[in-house]
N, C-alpha and C positions, 0 to 999 in steps of 0.2 A: 941334508934336511936340517940337522943341529946347527949348522952355520947360518942358514937362512934365517932360522927362529932368532939366533943370538943377534944377527944384525937387525933384525925387525925390533927385537926388544930395545937395542941400543938407540934406535931412532925414536922409538917411544919414550925412552928414558929422556933423551936430549930435549925432545919437544915438550915434555911435561914440565922438566926445569926452566926451560925458557918461558913456558906460560907461566910457571909459578913466579919467577922473577918478576914477569910483568904485572902479575896480580899483586904482588908485595908493593912494587912502586906505585901502582895505581892507587892501592889503599893508603898509602902514605901521602900521595897528592891530596887524596879527598880530606884526610885527617887535617892536613896542614893548610889547604886551602890554596896551594901553590903548585904551579906546574914545573917550576925550576926547583929541584931540590939539591942540585949541585952545578957548579959553573959549566962542567962539561955537558950538562943536558943541553944548554944553549949558550954558549959562549958570548955571543954577540948581545943577547937580551940580557944575560946575566951581568955583562959588564955595564950597559946601559942602567940596568937597574940599581947597581952601586952608586953610579954617578947621581941619578935621581934621588936616590935615598938619602945621599949626603946632602944634597940640595934640600930636601925636605926638612932634615934635621937642622940645618941651619936656618931656615924659614921659620921653624917652630921657635927657635931661641930668640931670633928676631922679633917675631910676634910676642912673645913673653917681655921683652925689653919695651916694645911700643905699648903693651896692656899696662905696664907698670907706669910708663910715662903718663898715659891716659889718666890712670887712677891718681897720680901725682899732681896732674893738671887740674883734675876735679877738685883736690884738697886745697890748691893755691886758690882757685876761683871761689870758693867757699870763704876761706880766710880773708881774701882781698875785699870781697863784698862785705863782710863783717867789719874790717878796718874803715872802709868806706862810710858805713853805717855810723860808727862810733865817732869818727871824724865830723860827720855831719851834725851829730848830737853836740859835739864839743863847739862846732860852729854856730849852732842855734843858743847854746849857753853864752857864748861870746857875745853875739849880737845882742841878746836880751840885757846882758849885764853891762854893756858898753853905753848904754842909755844913762842920760843925766838923772833920771828920775829913780834910779836903783840905789838902795842903801848899802851901807857897808855889811851889816848883819845878812843881808841877801846875797851879796857877792862872796862872803865867807863860806855860807852854805853852798853856793854854787862851787866854790873850791873843792868841796868834798865829792862833788859830782865827777868833776875833772880827776881827780884822784882815781876814783873808781873806773874812769874811762882809761887812764894809764895803765893800771893794774890789768885790765882787760887785754889792751893791746900787747903788755909783756907776755899774758898768757897766750895769746894768738901768735905772737914770736916764736914761742916755744912750743908749736905744734908738732904733734909727732904722729907717724904713720909706723906703726909697730914700736920698734926700738930707734927709728931714724928721727931726728930733728929736721923737719923739712927745710927750714930757714937758716939751716947752721953752714950752708956751703961745703967745704970739704972737710968740716969736723962734725959729722952727723951723729956722733955718739954722745955729745955733750950739748947741754941746755944752751943755746946762742945768747939769750938774754937773761940779765940780771937786773932786778929792780932795786935800786939804792934808797937808802933813807931819805934822801931829799927828793926822792921821785923823779930822779934822773935814770936813765937806763943805760946799762953797759953792754954792748955787742962783742961776744965772745967767739963768733963764729969767724968764717972767711967770707972774702968778697967773690972768691973762684967758685966755680959750680962744676959739678961733673957733666960727663957726656956718656952716651950709650950709642952703640952701634944699631942703625936702623936699616943697614944693608951690609953686603961683605964688606964694602970700603966706606961708607957714608956714616958719619956720626952726627947726632943731634944732641943739642943742650938738654941735660937733664936737671932740673931744679932751679930754684931761685935762692939768692942769698937775703938774708934780712937786710944786708947793707944797702941793696937797691930797692927795697921794698919800704923802708923808713927814711932813707936817706937819698940825696942826689947832690953829690959834692959839686957838680957843675952850675947847679943853679942854686947851690947854698941851702939845701932844704934838709931838715932834721926834725922828723915828725915828733919825737920825744921831748926835744928841746924846744920846740914851739908849745908843746901841752905844759911842758913844767914851767915856761914862762907865763903861761895864762894862769897856771894855778897860784903862782907866786903874786901875779898882778891882781887877782880877785882876793888873795888872802891880804894884799896891802892897800885894798880899795884904790887901785891905780887904774882909772878909766883909761888914760892914754896907752897905758902897758896892755890893757884889754884889747883895744883898738888894733895895737900893733900885732898882738898875737892873732887877731882876726885875718889880717893879711898872711900871716904864716900857714894859717888853717886853709885858706884858699889854695895855696900852692901845694900843701899836702894832699888836698882832695885832688888837684890836678895830677899829682905824681900817682895817686892810687888809680885813679881813672886810666892813666897811661899804662900801668902795670895789669889793670884787668883786661885792657885791650890786647896787651901782648899775651896774656895767658890765652885769651880767646883764640887768637891766631895761631898760637902754637898748638891749641888743642885741635883744631881743624886740621893743620899739618899732620898731627900724629894720627888723626882718625882716619884721615887721607891714606897715609901710608899704611896703617893697619888693615885698611880695606883691600889694598894692593895685596899685602901679604895673604890675606885669608883667600882670596881669589886664585893667588899661586898656588896655596896649599890644595885647594880643591883640583886645580889643574894637574899638579905633581902626583896626587894620588890617582887621579884617572889615568895618567901616563903609565904609573907603577902598576896598576891594576892590569892594564892591557898587556903589560910586558910579563908580568910574573904570577898573576892570578889564574887559578885553575878555573875551567869551565866543568863545575860539579855535577851538572847533569849529564854531559857527554861522558865524564869520567865514570860515573855509575853504570850507565849504559854498557861503556866498555868493560868495566869489571864484570857485569853480569854476561857479557860474551866470552870473557875469558874463562870465567868460572864454568860455563857451558861447555866450552872446548876442553877444559880441565877433565870434567866429569865424563865426556865422552871418550877422551884417551884412556881414562881408567877402565871403562866399559870394554873398549876394544882389547885392553890388554888382558882382561880377565877371560876374553874369548881365544885368546892364541895362547895363554899360557896357563898352566895348572896354577891351583890356589898356593901351593907351597912357594913356588918361584916369584910369584905376585907379593907374598907377605915378606920374602927375602929382599925385594926391590924395595919395598916400602921401608 
């Protein structure tokens, strides 16, 4: 009879330990919100989860790159529109002062207006985003433009710009250089040279020089409009790619959720059932063993 009781007790003990382990694991899944706590729980799903989590991490980094590009495009758009406004103002000055009826004093006064425009353009050329000069090319930590005493401007940046990854293998251009914003070597356009020439023509009361500068201003405006169009196209491309990444983000999170997330409601129900079974075993043991043996087993 003693052997039979011992066997029964060992069965109770084994079942209690098994249920206790199941309860502990269920509680851990509820706390973590995950049904896979170790790869051994579901090797196939765990491997897929690692793969999709890596893709999600990469997608997050690419989204960050594209969001930075979008922010930068917005700064370029604002800067280029300001440049266009200032060049339009300079053009209006040139049109007015090219008239035969304008006097020397008026033209000298207008030269001061052009000097102010040059100063504002240099300031725009030195626009920063945080500590980064956005028109400096690959030398983003130093101001790309210096205003000289004669109101010429020196470019200290680089023509080359940086690129960022927009996918695992694809790179897109990131940034604009002041050299393409204020100059076009193929067309012989130099915005600051045109404005300096206009200033000097106004100071010298040189009507022909003013008219010549007017032609240069028209070319400078065309260059700026081309750059505004480029930025708009680039911004649309970036926004499209960013939208794709955000959609992929949602899809990846849904896939990961299906793979590894726990069904909390079902787990709570399961935990309650395990707890009931555990209490039932304890009650049964109390019926077949005296209190001293039960205390020893605990």
